[in-house]
MIDOLO-905305 format. One record per atom (N, C-alpha, C): residue in one letter; x, z, y. Coordinates in steps of 0.2 Angstrom, whole numbers, plus 5000, padded with zeros to 4 digits. Each point is the difference from the previous one (the first is absolute). Layout:
N
aXZY
...
//
This chain:
396
x510349224993
x499350034997
x499949974993
x499850044996
x499849984993
x499349965000
x500049944998
x499449965000
x499650004993
x499450035000
x499650004994
x499449955002
x499849974994
x499449965001
x499450045002
x499749995005
x499450045002
x499550004994
x499750065000
x499550014994
x499349985002
x499749984995
x499249995000
x499750064997
x499450025002
x499750054997
x500050004992
x499949944997
x500050004993
x500750014997
x500549985003
x500750014998
x500250075001
x499850045005
x500150075001
x499750044994
x499449984998
x499650044995
x500449984993
x500249944999
x500449994994
x500650045000
x500450005005
x500650045000
x499950084999
x499450025003
x499950074999
x499850014992
x499649964997
x499850014993
x500650004996
x500549965001
x500649994996
x500450075000
x500050045006
x500450065000
x499650064998
x499450004999
x499650064998
x500350044994
x500149964994
x500350044995
x500650045002
x500549985003
x500650035002
x499850065005
x499549995005
x499850055004
x499750064996
x499649984996
x499650054996
x500550044995
x500549974998
x500550034996
x500550055004
x500049995007
x500450055004
x499650055003
x499350014999
x499650045003
x500250075000
x500250024993
x500250074999
x500750015004
x500449955000
x500750015003
x499950015008
x499549975003
x499950005007
x499850085001
x499650034996
x499950075001
x500650045000
x500449994995
x500650044999
x500549995006
x500049945003
x500549985006
x499750035006
x499350015000
x499650015006
x500149945005
x500149944998
x500049945004
x500049944995
x499949945003
x500049954996
x500649984997
x500149984994
x500649974997
x500349945004
x500650005001
x500349945004
x499849934997
x499950004993
x499849944997
x499349975002
x499650055001
x499349985003
x500049975007
x500450035004
x500049985007
x500449935000
x500550004996
x500449935000
x499549954997
x499650014996
x499549954997
x499649985006
x499750055004
x499649985005
x500349955005
x500750025002
x500449965005
x500149934997
x500350004994
x500249944997
x499549954999
x499450024999
x499449964999
x499749975007
x500250035005
x499849985007
x499350035001
x499850054996
x499350035001
x499950045006
x500650035003
x499950045006
x500049965006
x500149934999
x499949965006
x499349975000
x499550024996
x499449975000
x499650005007
x500150055004
x499650005006
x500549995006
x500649984998
x500649995005
x499949935004
x500150005006
x500049945004
x500449944997
x499849945000
x500349944996
x500749995004
x500050015006
x500649995004
x500650044998
x499950054996
x500550044997
x500149994993
x499649964997
x500149984993
x499450034996
x499550035003
x499450034997
x499549954998
x499550024997
x499449964997
x499450005004
x499950055004
x499450015005
x499349994995
x500050044995
x499450004996
x499550055003
x499450004997
x499550045003
x500050074997
x499650055004
x500050074998
x499850004993
x499649954997
x499750014993
x500649994995
x500549975002
x500649994996
x500350074999
x500150045006
x500350074999
x499550044996
x499449995001
x499550044996
x500149994992
x500049934998
x500049994993
x500650014997
x500649995003
x500650014997
x500250085000
x499850035005
x500150085000
x499550034994
x499449975000
x499650034995
x500249994993
x500349944998
x500249994993
x500750044999
x500450015005
x500650044998
x499850075000
x499550035003
x499850075000
x499750014993
x499749954997
x499750014994
x500550024995
x500649975000
x500650014996
x500350075002
x500150015006
x500350075002
x499750015007
x499650055001
x499750025007
x500550005005
x500650044999
x500550015005
x500449935002
x500149964995
x500349945001
x499549955005
x499450014998
x499549965004
x500050025007
x500050075001
x500050035007
x500649985004
x500650004997
x500649985004
x500049925001
x499849964995
x500049935001
x499549985006
x499450035000
x499549985005
x500350025007
x500450065000
x500250015007
x500649965002
x500449974995
x500549955002
x499749945003
x499549984997
x499649945002
x499750015007
x499750065001
x499750025006
x500550015006
x500550034999
x500550015005
x500349935002
x500149954996
x500249945003
x499549975004
x499350014999
x499549985004
x500050035007
x500250074999
x500050045007
x500649975004
x500649994997
x500549985004
x499949935004
x499549964997
x499949945004
x499650015006
x499850065002
x499750025006
x500550025005
x500650024998
x500650025005
x500349945004
x500350025005
x500449955004
x500449954995
x500149945002
x500449954996
x500750034999
x500350035005
x500750034999
x500050054995
x499550054999
x500050044995
x499949974993
x499649954999
x499949964994
x500749974998
x500449985005
x500649974999
x500550054998
x500050065003
x500450054997
x500050024993
x499449994997
x499850024993
x500149934996
x499649955001
x500049954996
x500549955001
x500350005006
x500649965001
x500650014996
x500050074999
x500650024995
x499850004993
x499450024998
x499750004993
x499349985000
x499849944998
x499349995000
x499650044994
x500450034996
x499750044995
x500050075001
x500250025006
x500150075002
x499350044998
x500150064997
x499550054999
x499950045006
x499350015001
x499950055006
x499550054998
x500150065002
x499650064999
x499750025006
x499550055000
x499750025006
x499950085000
x499950035005
x499750075000
x499650015007
x499450024998
x499550025006
x500050085000
x500450034996
x500050075000
x500650045004
x500049995006
x500550035004
x499950075001
x500550045001
x500050085001
x499850015008
x499650055001
x499850015007
x500650025004
x500550024997
x500650025004
x500549945001
x499849944998
x500449945001
x500049985008
x500649975002
x500149995007
x500249935001
x499549965004
x500249935002
x499949995007
x500649985003
x500150005007
x500249935002
x499649975006
x500249945002
x500750005004
x500449964999
x500749995003
x500049935002
x500649985004
x500149945002
x500149954994
x499549954999
x500149954995
x499650024993
x499750065000
x499750024994
x499850075000
x500250034994
x499850074999
x500550044996
x500050065001
x500450054996
x499650044996
x500150004993
x499550034995
x500450054996
x499750054999
x500250064996
x499550034996
x500050014994
x499550034996
x499949984993
x499550024997
x499949994993
x499349974998
x500049964996
x499449964998
x499950014992
x499450014998
x499850014993
x499649954997
x499950004993
x499649964997
x500149935000
x500749985000
x500249935001
x500149974993
x499549974997
x500049974993
x500549955000
x500450004995
x500549954999
x500650005004
x500150055004
x500650015004
x500649994997
x500150024993
x500650004997
x500349934999
x499549954999
x500249934999
x499949965006
x499950035006
x499949965006
x500649995005
x500049955003
x500649985005
x499850025007
x499450015001
x499750015007
x499450054999
x499950045005
x499450045001
x499649995006
x499450005000
x499550005006
x499850075001
x500150035005
x499750075001
x499650005006
x499450044999
x499550015006
x500350065004
x499949995007
x500350055004
x499650005007
x499950065003
x499850005006
x500550015005
x500049965005
x500550005006
x499850055005
x500450055002
x499850055005
x499849975006
x499450025003
x499849975006
x500450025006
x500049965005
x500450025006
x499650045005
x499450004999
x499550045005
x499650044996
x499850065002
x499650054997
x499349984997
x499749965004
x499349984998
x500049934996
x500549974998
x500149944997
x500150014992
x499649974996
x500150014993
x500649974998
x500350034994
x500749984998
x499849924997
x500649965001
x499949934997
x500150004993
x499549974996
x500150004993
x500349934998
x500650014996
x500449944998
x500250004993
x500149944997
x500450004994
x500749975001
x500550034997
x500749995001
x500349984994
x500449955000
x500449974995
x500750035000
x500250034994
x500650034999
x500449984994
x500749975001
x500349984994
x500350064996
x500149994994
x500250054995
x500650045002
x500549965004
x500650035003
x499850065005
x499450005002
x499850055006
x499650054997
x499850014994
x499650054997
x500350034994
x499950064998
x500250044994
x499450014996
x500049994994
x499550014995
x500050074998
x499550045000
x500050074998
x499650004993
x500250034995
x499750004993
x499450055000
x499549995003
x499450055001
x499549984995
x500049954996
x499449974996
x500050044994
x499850065000
x500050044993
x499250014999
x499749954997
x499350015000
x499849994992
x499350014999
x499750004993
x499749934999
x500049965006
x499649934999
x500449955004
x499849944999
x500449955004
x500750015000
x500350024995
x500750025000
x500449945001
x499849944997
x500449945000
x500049975007
x499650025005
x500049975007
x500650025004
x500350064998
x500650025004
x499950015007
x499450035002
x499850015007
x500450065003
x500649995001
x500550055003
x499950005007
x500350055003
x500150015007
x500649965003
x500049985006
x500649975003
x500150045007
x500750005001
x500250045006
x500449955005
x499750005006
x500349965005
x500350045005
x500750005001
x500350055004
x500449975006
x499750015006
x500249975006
x500249935000
x499549964998
x500249934999
x499649965006
x500449955002
x499749965005
x499749944997
x499349995002
x499649944998
x499949955005
x500349945000
x499949965006
x499249985001
x499849985006
x499349985001
x499749954995
x500449954999
x499849954996
x499850024992
x500250054998
x499850034994
x499450055000
x499649995005
x499450045000
x499449965002
x499450034998
x499449975002
x499550055002
x499649985004
x499550045003
x499450014995
x499850064998
x499550014995
x499349985002
x499950025006
x499349995003
x499749934999
x500449965003
x499849925000
x500049984993
x500450024996
x500049984993
x499450034996
x499950065001
x499450034997
x499349975002
x500049995007
x499349985003
x499949935000
x500549965001
x499949935001
x500449954995
x500450034996
x500449964995
x500549965004
x500350035005
x500549975004
x500750035000
x500549965000
x500750025000
x500449945002
x500650015003
x500449945002
x500049954995
x500150024993
x500149944995
x499449974999
x499450035001
x499349964998
x499949945005
x500450005006
x500049945004
x500449944998
x500450014995
x500549954997
x499649964995
x499450014998
x499749974995
x499349995001
x499749944998
x499349995000
x499650034994
x500450024995
x499750024994
x499550075001
x499449994998
x499650065001
x500250064996
x500549994995
x500350064996
x500350055005
x500349975006
x500350055004
x499650015007
x499450014999
x499550015005
x499650074999
x500150034994
x499650064998
x500250065003
x499550045002
x500250075002
x500350044994
x500550045002
x500450034995
x499650044994
x499650045002
x499650044995
x499549974996
x499949935002
x499549964996
x500449984994
x500750005000
x500449974994
x500450064997
x500250045003
x500550054997
x499650034994
x499450035000
x499750034994
x499949954994
x500049935002
x499949954994
x500650014995
x500650015002
x500650014996
x499950064995
x499850055003
x499950074997
x499449994995
x499549985002
x499449994996
x500049954995
x500449955001
x500249954994
x500350044994
x500550045002
x500450044995
x499550054997
x499650035003
x499550054998
x499549964995
x499849955002
x499549964996
x500449984993
x500649975001
x500349984994
x500250064995
x500250055003
x500150064996
x499350024996
x499550005004
x499350024997
x499849954994
x500149945001
x499949954995
x500450014994
x500750015002
x500550014994
x499850064996
x499750055003
x499850064997
x499449994995
x499649965003
x499349984996
x500249964994
x500549965001
x500149964994
x500350044994
x500550055002
x500350044996
x499550054996
x499550025004
x499550054998
x499549964995
x499849955002
x499549964996
x500349984994
x500649975000
x500349984994
x500250064995
x500150065003
x500250064996
x499450024997
x499450005003
x499450024997
x499849964993
x500249935001
x499849964994
x500350024994
x500650035000
x500350014994
x500150084999
x499750045004
x500050074999
x499550044996
x500350054996
x499550044996
x500150075001
x499550044999
x500150075001
x500350044995
x500250065000
x500350044995
x499550004994
x499449995000
x499549994995
x499949934997
x500449965003
x500049934997
x499449965003
x499750025005
x499549965003
x500349955005
x499749945000
x500249955005
x499850025007
x500450005005
x499850025007
x499649955003
x500149934998
x499649955003
x499350004998
x499850044994
x499350004998
x499650055004
x500450045004
x499650065003
x499649965006
x499450025000
x499549975006
x500350025007
x500250075000
x500250025007
x500649965002
x500549984996
x500649975002
x499849935002
x499549974996
x499849935002
x499750005007
x499650055002
x499850015006
x500550015006
x500550044998
x500650015005
x500349935001
x500149964995
x500349945001
x499649955005
x499450004999
x499549965004
x500150035007
x500050065001
x500050035007
x500749995003
x500550014997
x500749995003
x500149935001
x499849954996
x500149935001
x499649985006
x499450025001
x499649985005
x500250035007
x500350065000
x500350035006
x500649965002
x500449984995
x500649965002
x499849935003
x499549974997
x499749935002
x499750015007
x499750065001
x499750015007
x500650005005
x500550044998
x500650015005
x500349935001
x500149974995
x500349935001
x499649955004
x499450004999
x499549965004
x500050025007
x500050065002
x500050035007
x500749985003
x500550014996
x500749985003
x500149935001
x499849964996
x500149935000
x499549975006
x499550025000
x499549985006
x500450025007
x500350065000
x500350015006
x500649965002
x500449984994
x500649965001
x499749935002
x499549984998
x499749935002
x500049995008
x499850065003
x500050005008
x500749985003
x500550024997
x500749995002
x500149924999
x499749974996
x500249934999
x499649955004
x499550035003
x499549965005
x500349985006
x500550055003
x500349995006
x499550035006
x500249995006
x499750025006
x500150085001
x499950025006
x500150075002
x499650054996
x500350054999
x499750064997
x499950065005
x499450015002
x499950055005
x500050074997
x500050065004
x500150064997
x499550024995
x499349985001
x499550024995
x500249974993
x500249935000
x500149974994
x500650034997
x500550015004
x500650034997
x499950074997
x499650045003
x499850064997
x499650004994
x499649955000
x499649984994
x500449984994
x500549965001
x500549984995
x500450074997
x500250045005
x500450064998
x499550054996
x499450005002
x499550044996
x500049974993
x499949944999
x500049964994
x500650024996
x500649995003
x500650024996
x500050074997
x499850055005
x500050074998
x499550014994
x499449965000
x499550014995
x500249974994
x500449955000
x500349974994
x500450054997
x500450035004
x500550054997
x499650064996
x499550025003
x499650054998
x499649984993
x499849945000
x499749974994
x500550004994
x500649975002
x500550004995
x500250074997
x500150045004
x500250074998
x499450034996
x499449995002
x499550034996
x500049974993
x500149934999
x500049974994
x500650034995
x500650015003
x500550024996
x499950074998
x499750045004
x499950074999
x499550014994
x499549955000
x499550004994
x500449984994
x500449955000
x500449994994
x500450054997
x500350045005
x500450064997
x499650054997
x499450025003
x499550054998
x499749984993
x500149934999
x499749984993
x500549984995
x500650025001
x500649984996
x500250054995
x499850065001
x500350054995
x500750035002
x500250054996
x500650035002
x500649954999
x500049954995
x500549964999
x500349965006
x499650005005
x500149965006
x500550045005
x500150064998
x500550055004
x500749994998
x500149974994
x500749994998
x500449955004
x500650025002
x500449965004
x500149934997
x500049994994
x500149944996
x499449955001
x499450035002
x499449965002
x500049985007
x500149935001
x500049975007
x499450015004
x499550024997
x499350015004
x500150065005
x500450054998
x500050055005
x500449995006
x500549954999
x500449985006
x499549965005
x499649954997
x499649975004
x499550045004
x499850054996
x499550055003
x500350045006
x500750024999
x500350045005
x500149955006
x500249944999
x500249965005
x499449975004
x499449994997
x499449985003
x499850065004
x500050064998
x499850065004
x500450015006
x500749994999
x500450015006
x499949945005
x499949944997
x499949945005
x499450015004
x499450034997
x499450015003
x500050055005
x500550045000
x500150065005
x500449975006
x500249945000
x500449985006
x499550005006
x500350015006
x499750015006
x499649945002
x500249944998
x499749945001
x499350004997
x499950034995
x499350004996
x499650075002
x500250045005
x499650065001
x499349985003
x499550014995
x499349985002
x499750055005
x500350065001
x499750045006
x500249975006
x500749985001
x500249975006
x499749935001
x500049964995
x499749935000
x499250005002
x499750054996
x499350015001
x499850025007
x500450055003
x499950025006
x500049945006
x500549964999
x500149955005
x499549954999
x499949974994
x499449954999
x499450035002
x499850064998
x499450035001
x499850015008
x500650015004
x499950015007
x499749935003
x500449954998
x499849935002
x499349984998
x499950024994
x499349984997
x499450035004
x500250065002
x499550045004
x500050005007
x500549955003
x500049995007
x500450055004
x500550044996
x500450055003
x500749975002
x500350035005
x500749985001
x500550034995
x500549964999
x500650034996
x500450045005
x500450054997
x500450045004
x500649955002
x500450035005
x500549955003
x500549984995
x500350044996
x500549984995
x499749944995
x499450014997
x499749964996
x499849935003
x499950005007
x499849945003
x500649965002
x500650034999
x500649975002
x500449974993
x500050054995
x500449984994
x499650004994
x499449985000
x499650004994
x500049924998
//
C-alpha cells in the first residue's frame, strides 16, 4: 500500500491552490475530450486529495465534510467540470467507508488511490436477482460522472422481491471496472468535462459483501463500515451528505463566474467607447448578484455546520438540509443567469469562458438532487404535519 502523509485541512487547501492554474488551463481541453484529462486526475491522486474523507486505517485523512466543500469549491472556480468530478471522487471514498470491511479491502487493499464513480440512474429494464452468495446483475446505468477515469462504480439497484406484496429491496452495489462496459453517451451541451457516460453490466455476479442496504443508510446513517469507526464522519445519513459534493462544485462554479464577470466589467467599454463600469444599472446588477451569492453561501455553510456538530439527524432535519441544498443551487443559478443577461453579446463567443460557467451552472442546477419541487413537497409535508409517501419515507 502506498503510504502518504495524512493531510490536514490547511495542507489540502494549499495543494489545491497550487494546481489551480494547470486545471484552469485544461478547461477547454476537458470539453473537447468530454472527460477530465488524465493529468488532472493524476494530480488529485498524487496529492492524496481523494483520500480526504477516507478512513485512516486505509491511509486516509478522515478530514471533515467542510474540507470536501472548500477544496471542491476552489477547483470548480477554475473549471466547473473538474470540480464536479473531484468532489465526487472525495464523496465516493466517504461512501465506501460505509460498506463491509471486505468490500473496502477489495478496493483499497489493492489500490488506496482507486477512483470510484457512481450511478443512481438505472434503467427500469435492469434485472437484479438474488442468488447464492450474492446477486446476478444485468442492465444499464446512466449519468455516471467520471466513469472514464474510475476503477470501480457504485450502482443503485432494486432487488426483485420474493413475494408479491413486499417492496423491492433498495441497494447500492460495488462493481469493478473489469465487470462493466463504458458506453459513450455523454453528448451534451454542458458539463461536458464530467464525462457522465452510461455503463453496462451484463450478467455479472456481485458478492453480498459488495452491497449495502440503502434504507438503513438513508434513514439512520448506518452501514456495516460505520460500525468500524467512532468518527462521526461515518454516522451521517446518505442524502445529508451526497448533495454537499455537488452543491460545492455548483457554488465554486458560480463564484468563479462572478469573478470573471466582475473583473470583465472593470475593463469593458461599449462600441461607443463608454465604460460599462460607469453604468448605474450595471453597478446595481453587481450588488444584486454578489448579495445573492453571499446569501447562497451563508445558507449552505450554515447547513454544513450541522454536519460538524455530530449527533443523530432525524427525517425532518435531513429534509431541511436537503431543502437548503436545493435552494442554494437555485440561488446560484439565478445569480449566474443575471450575469449572462447583463454581459452583452460578447459572452456568447466560445473563447469567452463565462459562457462555459453559465452552461455548467445551469446543467448542475438541473440535477435531480436539487429539484425544489420534489424537495419542497417532502419538506412541506413534514412542516404541515403530513406523512411522506412510502418511497420518500424509506429513501430520502
